[in-house]
C-alpha positions in Angstrom: 20.1 -27.3 -21.1 22.9 -24.8 -21.7 21.6 -21.7 -23.5 18.0 -22.3 -22.5 16.5 -20.0 -19.8 13.4 -22.1 -19.4 10.7 -24.2 -21.0 7.0 -23.8 -21.2 5.1 -27.1 -21.6 1.9 -27.2 -23.6 0.2 -30.4 -22.5 -2.3 -30.3 -25.4 0.5 -30.1 -28.0 2.7 -32.6 -26.1 0.0 -35.2 -25.7 -1.0 -34.8 -29.4 2.6 -35.4 -30.4 2.6 -38.5 -28.3 -0.5 -39.9 -30.1 -3.0 -38.8 -27.5 -4.8 -35.9 -29.2 -7.1 -34.1 -26.8 -6.2 -36.5 -23.9 -3.8 -34.5 -21.7 -4.7 -36.7 -18.8 -3.9 -40.0 -20.6 -2.0 -42.3 -18.2 1.0 -42.4 -20.6 1.4 -38.7 -20.2 2.0 -38.4 -16.5 5.4 -40.1 -16.4 6.5 -37.7 -19.3 5.2 -34.6 -17.4 7.0 -35.9 -14.2 10.3 -36.4 -16.1 10.1 -32.9 -17.5 9.4 -31.5 -14.1 12.4 -33.5 -12.6 14.8 -32.4 -15.3 13.8 -28.8 -15.0 13.9 -28.8 -11.2 17.4 -30.3 -11.2 18.6 -27.8 -13.8 17.2 -24.7 -12.0 15.6 -23.5 -15.2 12.3 -21.7 -15.4 9.5 -24.2 -15.8 6.2 -23.0 -17.2 3.0 -24.7 -18.3 0.1 -23.5 -20.3 -3.2 -25.0 -19.2 -6.9 -24.3 -18.9 -8.1 -23.1 -15.5 -8.6 -26.3 -13.5 -7.5 -26.2 -9.8 -6.5 -29.9 -9.7 -4.4 -29.6 -12.9 -2.7 -26.4 -11.7 -1.9 -28.1 -8.3 -0.4 -31.1 -10.2 1.9 -28.8 -12.2 2.9 -26.8 -9.2 3.8 -30.2 -7.5 6.0 -31.0 -10.4 7.9 -27.8 -9.8 6.3 -25.4 -12.4 7.0 -21.8 -11.4 5.0 -20.2 -14.2 1.4 -21.1 -14.9 -0.4 -19.7 -17.9 -4.2 -20.2 -17.9 -6.7 -19.5 -20.6 -6.0 -18.9 -24.3 -5.9 -16.0 -26.7 -9.2 -16.7 -28.4 -10.9 -16.9 -25.0 -9.4 -13.6 -23.9 -10.4 -11.9 -27.1 -14.0 -13.3 -26.8 -14.2 -12.2 -23.1 -12.9 -8.7 -23.9 -15.3 -8.3 -26.9 -18.2 -9.5 -24.8 -17.4 -7.2 -22.0 -17.1 -4.2 -24.3 -20.4 -5.1 -26.1 -22.2 -5.4 -22.8 -21.0 -2.0 -21.5 -22.0 -0.5 -24.9 -25.4 -2.1 -24.7 -26.0 -0.5 -21.2 -25.1 3.0 -22.5 -27.3 2.7 -25.6 -30.2 1.1 -23.7 -30.1 3.9 -21.0 -30.4 6.5 -23.8 -33.2 4.6 -25.5 -35.1 4.3 -22.2 -34.6 8.0 -21.5 -35.9 8.8 -24.9 -38.9 6.5 -24.6 -39.8 8.0 -21.2 -39.7 11.6 -22.4 -42.1 10.8 -25.3 -44.7 9.1 -23.1 
């Protein structure tokens, strides 16, 4: 592993490349994940994983020696940010509409 500072595992991509598309928890995958963890622990390299937020899954990767955990995904972050901004904007607009309606009545 000379010249490599660390590795980030993408279980979705890895399981798909092993013929288990969408099945990151397929029994064939656990020995592969464990081997990656063992090799990286022995090498002292950074070991990251990119997963959805699931406490059991995160614990499993931490047990394998992962020292960087990435949760969520870019599309979800964009959606959440846009939704939050839209909700705050709605509150501002609605408060002005309500003030306007109250002054007319």
